[in-house]
Residue, then its C-alpha position, 0 to 999 in steps of 0.5 A: m494527534t497520536i493513535e491513542e488519542s484517536c482511539v477514543g472509546t476503545s477498551d484496550i489499545s495496548p499491543r497484544a502479547e503475540d504482536a510484541d515480537m513484530d518488526l517495526i517498518e518505517t517508510d515515507v508512504l504506505v500504499v494500501g492496495a495493489g490494484p492498478a491505482g496502487l501499483t501505478l502510484s508505487a511505480l511513480l513514487a519509485l521513479l521519484g525516489v520516495d520510499a514507499l511500501t505497498v500492501t494488499k490483503y490479496g495474494t498474487a493472481n493466477s491470471p490477469r485480472a484487468h480485462i479492459t485497459n483504456q488508452r490513457a492508462v496504457e499511456i501512463l504505464r508506457l511513461l513508467g517504462 
């Protein structure tokens, strides 16, 4: 199914004029969200040699946002290096 086929009921699915000059990025995996799960997935995919792109709607945090990290999470992060 194409994007056009999945957008049933939309009035305009053509690209906007201001988006016409955007670059096309091809990747095997798109990871949406750069929280603990998204970044861990990105690190695992990198170790496996999978081309992945991670995107997030938030910018860089000014301070650590993870106030509690459980033991299993630390073990997994340690395995990643």
